[in-house]
C-alpha positions as CSV (number, residue, x, y, z in Angstrom):
1,M,87.5,86.8,93.1
2,K,88.7,90.2,94.3
3,K,86.2,90.1,97.2
4,I,87.5,86.7,98.2
5,I,91.1,88.0,98.1
6,F,90.1,90.9,100.4
7,T,88.6,88.5,102.8
8,L,91.7,86.4,102.8
9,L,93.8,89.3,104.0
10,L,91.9,89.3,107.2
11,L,92.6,85.6,108.0
12,S,95.4,84.0,110.0
13,F,99.1,84.8,109.5
14,S,100.3,81.5,108.1
15,L,98.8,80.1,105.0
16,T,96.1,77.4,105.4
17,F,95.2,74.9,102.7
18,A,92.2,77.0,101.7
19,Q,94.4,80.1,101.4
20,K,96.9,78.3,99.3
21,A,94.1,77.1,97.0
22,I,92.9,80.7,96.6
23,I,96.5,81.8,95.7
24,K,96.7,79.0,93.2
25,K,93.4,79.9,91.6
26,S,94.4,83.6,91.4
27,L,97.5,82.6,89.4
28,K,95.2,81.2,86.6
29,S,93.3,84.4,86.2
30,S,93.6,86.6,83.1
31,D,93.1,89.7,85.2
32,P,96.6,91.3,85.9
33,E,95.5,92.6,89.3
34,V,94.3,89.2,90.5
35,R,97.4,87.4,89.1
36,A,99.6,90.1,90.7
37,W,98.1,89.5,94.1
38,G,98.7,85.8,93.7
39,L,102.3,86.3,92.6
40,A,102.9,88.7,95.5
41,H,101.8,86.0,98.0
42,K,103.4,83.1,96.1
43,Y,106.9,84.7,95.9
44,I,109.0,86.2,98.7
45,I,109.1,90.0,98.3
46,T,112.2,91.6,99.8
47,D,112.5,95.4,99.9
48,G,116.0,96.9,100.3
49,H,115.1,99.8,102.5
50,V,112.3,100.5,105.0
51,D,112.9,103.2,107.6
52,I,110.5,102.1,110.3
53,P,113.2,101.8,113.1
54,Y,114.1,105.5,112.7
55,R,110.5,106.6,112.4
56,L,109.5,104.8,115.6
57,A,112.6,106.0,117.5
58,A,111.8,109.6,116.5
59,Q,108.2,109.1,117.5
60,M,109.2,107.7,120.9
61,K,111.5,110.7,121.5
62,R,108.8,113.1,120.4
63,E,105.7,111.6,122.0
64,N,107.2,109.1,124.6
65,K,105.4,106.3,122.8
66,A,105.6,104.5,119.5
67,D,103.1,102.8,117.2
68,D,102.4,99.1,117.6
69,I,103.4,97.8,114.2
70,S,101.9,94.4,114.9
71,Q,98.6,96.1,114.2
72,R,97.5,98.5,111.5
73,T,98.9,101.9,112.4
74,E,97.4,105.4,111.7
75,G,100.7,106.8,110.5
76,G,103.7,105.7,108.5
77,D,103.9,103.3,105.6
78,F,104.7,100.0,107.3
79,D,103.0,97.7,109.7
80,F,102.4,93.9,109.9
81,V,98.8,94.1,108.6
82,R,99.6,96.2,105.5
83,A,102.8,94.2,104.8
84,R,100.8,91.0,104.9
85,A,98.2,92.4,102.6
86,G,100.9,93.5,100.1
87,G,102.9,90.3,100.2
88,L,106.0,92.0,101.7
89,D,108.0,89.3,103.4
90,A,111.5,90.6,104.0
91,P,111.9,94.4,104.4
92,F,115.4,95.4,105.2
93,M,115.1,97.4,108.4
94,S,117.2,100.6,107.9
95,I,119.5,101.3,110.8
96,F,119.6,105.0,109.7
97,V,122.2,107.1,111.4
98,P,121.9,110.8,110.5
99,S,125.0,112.7,109.4
100,I,124.8,114.9,112.5
101,Y,126.2,112.1,114.6
102,Q,129.5,112.4,112.6
103,T,129.8,115.8,114.2
104,L,128.2,115.2,117.6
105,G,129.7,111.7,118.1
106,G,127.8,108.8,119.4
107,A,127.1,107.2,116.0
108,K,127.8,103.7,117.2
109,K,125.7,104.0,120.3
110,Y,122.8,105.4,118.2
111,A,123.0,102.5,115.7
112,D,123.1,100.0,118.5
113,G,119.9,101.5,119.9
114,L,118.1,101.1,116.6
115,I,119.3,97.5,116.2
116,D,118.0,96.8,119.7
117,L,114.7,98.2,118.6
118,V,114.5,95.7,115.7
119,Y,115.3,92.8,118.0
120,G,112.5,94.2,120.2
121,F,110.0,93.7,117.4
122,E,110.8,90.0,117.4
123,E,110.6,89.8,121.2
124,K,107.3,91.7,121.5
125,Y,105.6,90.1,118.5
126,P,107.1,86.6,118.0
127,D,104.2,85.4,116.0
128,Q,104.6,88.2,113.4
129,F,108.3,89.1,113.1
130,M,111.6,87.3,113.0
131,V,115.0,88.9,112.7
132,A,116.8,87.4,109.7
133,T,120.6,87.3,109.0
134,S,120.6,85.1,105.9
135,P,118.4,84.2,102.9
136,K,117.8,80.8,104.7
137,D,116.3,82.8,107.7
138,V,114.0,84.7,105.3
139,K,112.8,81.4,103.8
140,K,112.2,80.0,107.3
141,A,110.2,83.0,108.3
142,F,108.2,82.9,105.0
143,K,107.3,79.3,105.6
144,A,106.2,80.1,109.2
145,G,104.0,83.0,108.0
146,K,106.2,85.6,109.7
147,I,107.7,88.8,108.3
148,A,111.5,88.5,108.2
149,L,113.5,91.5,109.4
150,P,117.0,91.6,107.9
151,M,118.9,94.8,108.8
152,G,121.0,97.2,106.7
153,M,122.9,100.1,108.3
154,E,122.4,103.4,106.4
155,N,125.6,105.4,106.9
156,G,129.0,103.8,107.8
157,A,129.6,106.5,110.5
158,P,129.0,104.0,113.4
159,I,132.1,102.1,112.3
160,E,133.8,105.2,113.6
161,D,137.6,104.8,113.2
162,S,137.8,101.1,114.2
163,I,137.9,98.5,111.5
164,E,137.0,95.9,114.2
165,N,133.5,97.5,114.3
166,V,132.7,96.0,110.9
167,A,132.8,92.5,112.4
168,Y,131.0,93.9,115.5
169,F,128.0,95.0,113.4
170,H,128.0,91.8,111.4
171,K,127.6,89.9,114.8
172,R,124.8,92.3,115.6
173,G,123.0,91.3,112.5
174,I,123.8,94.0,110.0
175,R,123.9,92.5,106.4
176,Y,124.6,95.6,104.3
177,I,126.2,99.0,105.0
178,T,125.4,102.1,103.0
179,L,128.9,103.6,103.1
180,T,127.7,107.2,103.8
181,H,124.6,109.3,103.9
182,G,124.1,113.0,103.4
183,K,127.6,114.2,104.2
184,D,131.2,112.9,103.5
185,N,132.3,110.7,106.3
186,Q,135.4,108.8,107.4
187,I,134.8,106.2,104.7
188,C,133.9,108.1,101.5
189,D,132.3,111.1,99.8
190,S,128.5,111.5,99.6
191,S,126.5,112.4,96.5
192,Y,124.7,115.1,98.5
193,D,128.0,116.8,99.6
194,T,130.0,119.0,97.3
195,T,133.1,119.1,99.6
196,R,134.7,116.0,98.0
197,T,136.8,115.3,101.0
198,W,138.4,112.2,99.6
199,N,137.6,112.4,95.9
200,G,136.0,109.0,96.4
201,L,137.0,106.4,99.1
202,S,139.3,107.4,102.0
203,P,142.3,105.1,102.7
204,F,140.3,103.8,105.7
205,G,137.2,103.4,103.4
206,R,139.2,101.0,101.2
207,E,139.9,98.9,104.2
208,V,136.3,99.0,105.2
209,V,135.1,97.8,101.8
210,K,137.5,94.8,101.9
211,E,136.6,94.0,105.6
212,M,132.9,94.0,104.8
213,S,133.5,91.4,102.1
214,R,135.7,89.4,104.5
215,V,133.0,89.2,107.2
216,G,130.0,88.9,104.9
217,I,128.3,92.3,104.8
218,M,127.1,93.6,101.4
219,V,128.4,96.9,100.2
220,D,125.6,99.4,99.5
221,I,126.6,102.2,97.1
222,S,123.3,104.2,97.5
223,H,124.1,107.8,98.6
224,V,127.8,107.7,97.5
225,S,129.4,110.1,95.0
226,D,130.1,108.9,91.5
227,S,133.9,108.7,92.1
228,T,133.2,106.6,95.2
229,F,131.1,104.2,93.2
230,Y,133.7,103.6,90.6
231,Q,136.5,103.1,93.2
232,V,134.3,100.5,95.0
233,M,133.8,98.7,91.6
234,D,137.6,98.7,91.1
235,I,138.4,97.0,94.4
236,T,135.4,94.8,95.3
237,E,135.7,91.1,94.9
238,V,132.0,90.5,95.2
239,P,128.8,91.9,93.8
240,V,127.4,95.0,95.5
241,I,123.9,96.6,95.8
242,A,122.3,100.0,95.6
243,S,119.7,99.4,98.3
244,H,117.4,102.3,97.4
245,S,118.4,104.2,94.3
246,S,116.7,104.9,90.9
247,C,117.8,105.9,87.4
248,R,119.4,109.3,86.7
249,F,118.2,109.0,83.1
250,Y,114.8,110.3,84.4
251,T,116.3,112.8,86.8
252,P,119.1,114.5,85.0
253,G,121.8,116.0,87.3
254,F,120.6,114.2,90.4
255,E,123.8,112.4,91.5
256,R,122.0,110.5,94.2
257,N,120.6,108.3,91.4
258,M,122.7,106.1,89.1
259,N,123.6,107.0,85.6
260,D,123.5,104.6,82.7
261,D,127.2,103.8,82.7
262,M,127.0,103.1,86.5
263,I,124.0,100.7,86.0
264,K,125.9,98.9,83.3
265,R,129.0,98.6,85.5
266,L,126.9,97.4,88.4
267,G,125.4,94.7,86.2
268,Q,128.9,93.6,85.0
269,N,129.8,93.3,88.7
270,G,126.8,91.0,89.2
271,G,125.1,93.6,91.5
272,V,121.6,94.8,91.9
273,I,119.9,98.3,91.9
274,Q,116.8,98.3,94.0
275,I,114.4,101.0,92.8
276,N,113.5,103.8,95.2
277,F,109.8,104.8,95.2
278,G,110.2,108.4,96.3
279,S,108.7,110.7,93.6
280,S,111.8,112.9,93.8
281,F,113.9,109.9,92.8
282,L,111.6,109.0,89.9
283,H,109.9,112.0,88.3
284,E,111.4,115.3,87.1
285,P,108.1,117.3,87.5
286,Y,108.0,116.3,91.2
287,R,111.7,117.3,91.5
288,D,110.9,120.7,90.0
289,F,108.2,121.2,92.6
290,D,110.5,120.0,95.4
291,N,113.2,122.4,94.5
292,R,110.8,125.3,94.3
293,Y,109.3,124.3,97.6
294,R,112.6,124.1,99.4
295,K,113.8,127.4,98.0
296,A,110.6,129.2,99.0
297,I,110.8,127.9,102.5
298,R,114.4,128.8,102.9
299,N,113.7,132.3,101.7
300,Y,110.7,132.6,104.0
301,M,112.6,131.5,107.0
302,F,115.5,133.9,106.2
303,D,113.3,136.9,105.5
304,N,111.2,136.3,108.7
305,D,113.9,135.0,111.0
306,A,111.8,131.9,111.5
307,A,112.5,128.2,112.2
308,W,111.2,125.2,110.3
309,E,108.8,124.1,113.1
310,D,107.4,127.6,113.8
311,S,103.7,127.8,113.4
312,A,104.0,130.6,110.8
313,T,106.5,128.5,108.8
314,V,104.2,125.5,109.0
315,A,101.3,127.6,107.7
316,F,103.5,128.9,104.9
317,R,104.5,125.4,103.9
318,E,100.8,124.2,103.9
319,N,99.7,127.2,101.8
320,F,102.5,126.8,99.3
321,R,101.4,123.2,98.7
322,K,97.8,124.2,98.3
323,E,98.8,126.8,95.7
324,N,101.3,124.6,93.9
325,P,99.9,121.1,93.5
326,R,102.4,118.3,93.2
327,E,102.6,115.9,90.3
328,F,103.4,112.6,92.0
329,A,105.1,109.8,90.2
330,T,102.9,106.7,89.5
331,V,103.2,103.0,89.4
332,Q,103.9,103.3,85.7
333,V,106.9,105.6,86.3
334,V,108.4,103.1,88.8
335,A,108.0,100.4,86.1
336,D,109.7,102.7,83.6
337,H,112.8,102.7,85.9
338,I,112.7,98.9,86.1
339,D,112.4,98.8,82.3
340,H,115.4,101.1,82.0
341,V,117.6,98.9,84.2
342,V,116.6,95.8,82.4
343,K,117.4,97.4,79.0
344,L,120.9,98.5,80.3
345,A,122.0,95.6,82.5
346,G,119.4,92.8,82.2
347,I,116.7,91.3,84.3
348,D,119.1,89.9,86.9
349,H,120.2,93.3,88.2
350,V,117.0,95.1,89.4
351,G,115.0,94.9,92.6
352,L,112.8,96.9,95.0
353,G,114.1,99.4,97.5
354,S,111.1,101.6,98.3
355,D,112.4,103.8,101.1
356,Y,109.0,103.5,102.8
357,D,108.9,105.6,106.0
358,G,111.9,107.5,104.6
359,V,110.5,109.7,101.8
360,G,107.6,111.3,103.6
361,D,104.4,111.8,101.6
362,S,106.2,111.8,98.2
363,L,105.3,108.2,97.3
364,P,103.8,107.4,93.9
365,V,100.1,107.1,93.2
366,G,99.4,103.4,93.6
367,L,102.4,102.7,95.9
368,K,101.5,104.8,99.0
369,D,102.3,102.1,101.5
370,V,103.5,98.5,101.8
371,S,100.0,97.0,101.0
372,Q,100.4,98.1,97.4
373,Y,103.2,96.0,95.9
374,P,100.7,94.0,93.8
375,N,99.9,97.2,91.9
376,L,103.5,97.3,90.6
377,I,103.5,93.6,89.9
378,A,100.3,94.0,87.9
379,E,101.9,96.8,85.8
380,L,104.9,94.5,85.1
381,I,102.5,91.8,84.0
382,R,100.9,94.2,81.6
383,R,104.3,95.0,80.2
384,G,105.1,91.4,79.4
385,Y,107.3,90.4,82.3
386,S,107.2,86.7,82.9
387,D,106.6,85.0,86.3
388,E,110.3,84.2,86.4
389,D,111.2,87.8,85.7
390,I,108.9,89.0,88.5
391,E,110.3,86.4,90.9
392,K,113.8,87.7,90.3
393,I,112.7,91.3,90.9
394,C,110.9,90.4,94.1
395,Y,113.8,88.6,95.8
396,K,116.0,86.3,93.7
397,N,118.3,88.9,92.4
398,V,119.1,90.3,95.9
399,F,119.3,86.8,97.3
400,R,121.9,85.9,94.7
401,V,124.1,88.8,95.8
402,W,123.6,88.1,99.4
403,E,124.5,84.5,99.0
404,A,127.6,85.4,96.9
405,V,128.8,87.6,99.7
406,E,128.1,84.9,102.3
407,A,130.0,82.3,100.2
408,H,132.9,84.7,99.7
409,A,133.2,85.3,103.4
410,A,132.9,81.6,104.2
411,G,135.6,80.8,101.7
412,L,138.0,83.2,103.3
């Protein structure tokens, strides 16, 4: 059966009658891995955060060329072939705008460039990709055997100081905005920044949250400070998402993740936390390595007046990793985070937000790229999750929030 499934992955993009029959047969199997593959291809899988636009833009700047993601690529975590193998149907393309643009200026122009890049995927590879701006679009793409490309903007800096830019980005196809990233911005405070410029939302940020709901853009509270989160909860009229966050219960003191009270509050709001796959978001032993690694490199560069990209620094980094093996998270640890959310808030409030192409080589054993979602589904099957539960985790929970935000905007 597994050999047949592997062969199926090499066949045409849209499902033939024979392929549908194989999926149907796999769903009757008692083997969790075979059933998981069937469920991954029966249900839509949406992922809240995939950083392929930024990766390809950076590659183009560095090498004057970019990978062809309609084919299997040598680098990165995402391409059409591996996404099809893993059952990934609707990865939210992250329009990631680094915090440096808040200082340099040009955030809006940079975001527009990445959005153009995503539309370019559809133009270059129309048989594989389709830009999606609604759950209906995603379902249409799924039926046609294409991978839907909804877009979320990571960092609200491109809104700049103009509330009109919220509607502008909605027209461009943005369907969620992560309010900030690594630094406090004009909207709110960041979990990674200790400055606490606004002690939560700025006055302008409160307008932005309301305007996002008015035009139909989901509010994403990944990356924000705790005070920002609670203030968003106090003023929002619709459910919100955490597009790529995990549970602070397993990473004590890591504000970038959500604590138990926040997860409960998110659930009461009707929202969804989409679990980040980066080992530093999941697993304290990996975080311990990461902290020691970063400290050692900072000290080395300071002591030797060296830069990050210097050959000597690169050699130091490689040697440090050889002498200090990392303990990566596993598929089981990712499932632990899902379990924890379900325990606190219920099955309706958890989803997937891998951060593929955004967390480097820190991905868990068994979830190293987009071909491996069935491994997580198999683990959930082993833990007693029903098909209905898995369908909710794969896409229904996020679609419910997305549709609620659409309906709210339409009503206004």
